[in-house]
NULUM-202191 format. One record per residue (C-alpha): x, y, z. Coordinates in steps of 0.05 Angstrom, whole numbers, padded with zeros to 5 digits, always signed. Last residue first. Example, Ala and Ser with C-alpha at 12.3 -4.5 7.8 and 13.67 -1.06 7.14 Angstrom:
BEGIN
+00273-00021+00143;+00246-00090+00156;
end
This chain:
BEGIN
+02160+00641+01097;+02124+00675+01040;+02149+00658+00971;+02165+00709+00917;+02235+00684+00902;+02250+00687+00976;+02211+00740+01014;+02209+00737+01089;+02146+00748+01129;+02144+00730+01203;+02077+00710+01231;+02075+00716+01306;+02062+00651+01342;+02006+00642+01392;+02004+00583+01440;+01957+00538+01479;+01889+00564+01457;+01829+00521+01475;+01789+00478+01427;+01715+00465+01417;+01679+00419+01369;+01603+00429+01368;+01548+00387+01336;+01485+00429+01333;+01413+00414+01351;+01348+00451+01334;+01338+00417+01267;+01353+00348+01294;+01410+00304+01267;+01466+00354+01277;+01485+00419+01242;+01553+00451+01250;+01592+00492+01300;+01666+00504+01313;+01677+00539+01379;+01746+00570+01388;+01765+00585+01459;+01814+00635+01488;+01829+00637+01562;+01899+00607+01556;+01922+00536+01566;+01982+00520+01611;+01954+00455+01639;+01923+00430+01575;+01850+00410+01583;+01837+00335+01577;+01794+00310+01519;+01752+00249+01535;+01706+00239+01476;+01631+00249+01490;+01647+00320+01511;+01599+00354+01560;+01652+00357+01614;+01695+00404+01573;+01638+00452+01562;+01626+00456+01637;+01701+00466+01650;+01703+00524+01601;+01640+00555+01632;+01670+00551+01701;+01732+00586+01675;+01687+00642+01649;+01642+00644+01709;+01702+00660+01752;+01694+00731+01727;+01756+00764+01698;+01729+00759+01627;+01666+00796+01648;+01605+00757+01629;+01554+00762+01573;+01500+00710+01558;+01463+00729+01494;+01481+00669+01451;+01517+00670+01384;+01483+00686+01319;+01414+00705+01293;+01407+00770+01333;+01481+00784+01330;+01515+00785+01397;+01530+00854+01427;+01601+00880+01418;+01658+00898+01465;+01685+00828+01455;+01713+00828+01526;+01641+00827+01551;+01634+00753+01535;+01599+00712+01483;+01563+00647+01498;+01552+00601+01439;+01566+00537+01478;+01516+00562+01529;+01453+00541+01491;+01417+00574+01434;+01420+00523+01377;+01422+00465+01426;+01488+00430+01434;+01516+00361+01418;+01587+00348+01439;+01661+00348+01421;+01703+00382+01475;+01774+00401+01493;+01814+00404+01427;+01882+00437+01435;+01893+00502+01399;+01954+00531+01363;+01946+00602+01337;+01986+00629+01278;+01992+00704+01277;+01985+00769+01239;+01950+00749+01174;+01906+00701+01213;+01916+00628+01229;+01875+00576+01266;+01914+00512+01277;+01889+00447+01308;+01915+00399+01361;+01892+00331+01388;+01926+00290+01333;+01930+00214+01338;+01890+00212+01402;+01834+00253+01372;+01827+00211+01310;+01832+00148+01352;+01777+00172+01398;+01733+00178+01337;+01705+00234+01292;+01648+00210+01249;+01598+00267+01261;+01653+00319+01260;+01673+00297+01190;+01618+00339+01157;+01649+00404+01181;+01667+00427+01110;+01669+00364+01068;+01643+00296+01091;+01602+00282+01027;+01537+00294+01064;+01561+00363+01087;+01552+00386+01159;+01557+00459+01141;+01602+00509+01175;+01599+00560+01231;+01657+00592+01270;+01649+00620+01340;+01706+00656+01376;+01699+00652+01451;+01745+00693+01495;+01754+00744+01440;+01823+00761+01414;+01818+00721+01350;+01836+00781+01305;+01770+00776+01267;+01732+00802+01328;+01668+00764+01341;+01598+00793+01334;+01596+00772+01261;+01604+00699+01279;+01659+00671+01234;+01645+00636+01169;+01664+00569+01139;+01638+00576+01069;+01578+00555+01027;+01568+00482+01011;+01504+00498+00972;+01544+00542+00924;+01530+00614+00901;+01594+00649+00880;+01614+00708+00926;+01689+00695+00922;+01689+00668+00993;+01638+00615+00971;+01564+00629+00981;+01509+00586+01012;+01515+00598+01087;+01562+00655+01069;+01505+00705+01063;+01468+00689+01128;+01509+00706+01190;+01514+00779+01173;+01564+00831+01147;+01614+00776+01131;+01671+00741+01165;+01706+00688+01124;+01746+00627+01144;+01792+00592+01094;+01792+00517+01095;+01833+00456+01116;+01798+00396+01147;+01834+00329+01142;+01801+00305+01206;+01860+00298+01253;+01898+00352+01214;+01848+00407+01233;+01871+00469+01194;+01831+00534+01195;+01854+00595+01155;+01831+00664+01177;+01801+00731+01156;+01773+00719+01086;+01723+00775+01072;+01760+00802+01011;+01751+00736+00975;+01793+00692+00928;+01846+00747+00919;+01850+00742+00995;+01891+00679+00988;+01945+00709+00944;+01958+00769+00988;+01953+00725+01049;+02007+00676+01028;+01994+00630+01086;+02041+00587+01127;+02005+00528+01157;+02042+00497+01216;+02055+00422+01213;+02021+00387+01271;+02054+00384+01339;+02067+00311+01351;+02031+00280+01411;+02081+00251+01460;+02046+00274+01522;+01976+00302+01510;+01989+00368+01543;+01981+00368+01618;+01915+00359+01654;+01892+00408+01708;+01844+00364+01745;+01890+00319+01786;+01963+00339+01786;+01953+00414+01786;+01905+00416+01844;+01832+00438+01843;+01802+00370+01858;+01742+00350+01816;+01679+00334+01856;+01631+00344+01799;+01596+00400+01835;+01656+00447+01832;+01648+00496+01888;+01722+00507+01898;+01728+00527+01826;+01765+00479+01779;+01838+00494+01765;+01878+00509+01703;+01953+00518+01720;+01941+00554+01682;+01883+00594+01658;+01926+00648+01628;+01900+00718+01618;+01917+00753+01553;+01948+00730+01488;+01997+00786+01479;+02062+00751+01492;+02070+00743+01418;+02108+00678+01424;+02165+00678+01375;+02181+00627+01322;+02252+00599+01323;+02230+00537+01286;+02177+00520+01337;+02156+00546+01405;+02126+00503+01459;+02151+00531+01524;+02132+00508+01594;+02157+00437+01580;+02147+00382+01631;+02085+00353+01598;+02119+00352+01531;+02081+00359+01467;+02126+00339+01410;+02175+00383+01372;+02197+00375+01300;+02144+00417+01267;+02147+00418+01191;+02124+00483+01160;+02065+00474+01113;+02046+00512+01050;+01984+00552+01035;+01963+00601+00981;+01961+00568+00912;+01949+00496+00933;+01901+00514+00989;+01859+00560+00946;+01857+00508+00890;+01831+00456+00941;+01777+00505+00962;+01753+00514+00890;+01757+00439+00877;+01714+00424+00938;+01662+00475+00914;+01662+00443+00845;+01652+00374+00876;+01594+00395+00921;+01558+00429+00863;+01572+00370+00817;+01543+00322+00867;+01482+00366+00876;+01472+00374+00801;+01476+00299+00792;+01428+00288+00849;+01380+00340+00821;+01383+00309+00751;+01368+00241+00780;+01309+00268+00818;+01283+00303+00756;+01293+00240+00714;+01256+00197+00766;+01200+00249+00771;+01192+00252+00696;+01193+00176+00691;+01138+00172+00744;+01097+00224+00708;+01104+00189+00641;+01085+00122+00673;+01023+00154+00703;+01004+00187+00637;+01011+00121+00600;+00969+00085+00652;+00915+00139+00646;+00916+00133+00571;+00912+00057+00576;+00853+00063+00623;+00816+00108+00574;+00829+00059+00517;+00803+00002+00560;+00740+00041+00575;
end
C-alpha cells in the first residue's frame, strides 16, 4: 500500500511540475511574442517616420491653424462650427458659441507632425493605409485595412502571426478618411502596447496633449479628442453613415445609417461627447469627421472607445533631399 501511495504521490508531483513548466513556457513565449511585435513596429517607425516640429499653439481666437507653410486641403466637407446643440437638446445645453461650442484647448501645443516615407513603410505591408500618432499616450503605429475584420486581429502588417496583431480599419470605411465615422480596432494589450494605454489614460494625459494625428499618403489629419468611454460591442459608437456609400460589415461597425446632412449626425456627436468620463470639450471650428478607436474592456461584450474630431487637414508635400521625404 505504501509503495502504491508513493507512486501516486510521484505521479502527482510530476504532473504539477509539468503544469508549472508548461505555464512558465507559455508566459515566456507570450512575453517574447509581445516583445518581438513591439520591436517590429519600432523598426517601422525608425525607418519610415520622422517628426516635424510644430511651433504654434492652439489659440481660441485663431480661425487658422496651419503649420510650417502647410496648406489646408479645403476638401474636408461640412463644418460643424460654430458647433451647436440642437434646439431639442435634453441636457439643457445652450446653442450659442460661448456656452456649448467650446474653443480649442487654449495654450495646448500642437504635437509634432509625423512625416511618413510611404514607399518605405508599405514595404512592411501592402495593406497599410494610415499612420496613427497619439502623443499623450505614446501610441504610434501603422493602420492596415484588410479584406475582413478578422485577419489582422492576430497578424502584423507583413502577414506574420502575432497575438498583438495590428491596428486595423473597419473594412466598410474608406481608407482616405473621408467617412463621417472612421473606426479603427486594436488590442488592449497587457503590456500597454497597441491600445492598452486607453485603460490608464488620465485627465493629466489629456490636458497635456489633447490632439492626435492620423496620416495617409495624401494628407495629415489633426484631430482633437472628444470622448473616452465604455461602449457595448454593437452600440451607437460604431454607427456608419450613408456618406460611406457602403454597407457595414457583418462583424464590424453598427448598422445605423444616416444622411450626413441630417441633424442626427451632429446629435450623435454630442451624445458621444457626453458619454466621456474625462471632460473633453469639442473644438469650435471642428469638422464633421470622427475617428473612433476601439479596444476591448473588462467584459467580453464591452469596448473602451477613444473618439476624436477633425480640426484640420494638411496636404502632404513631397520634396526629395538626399532621399528623404519632407
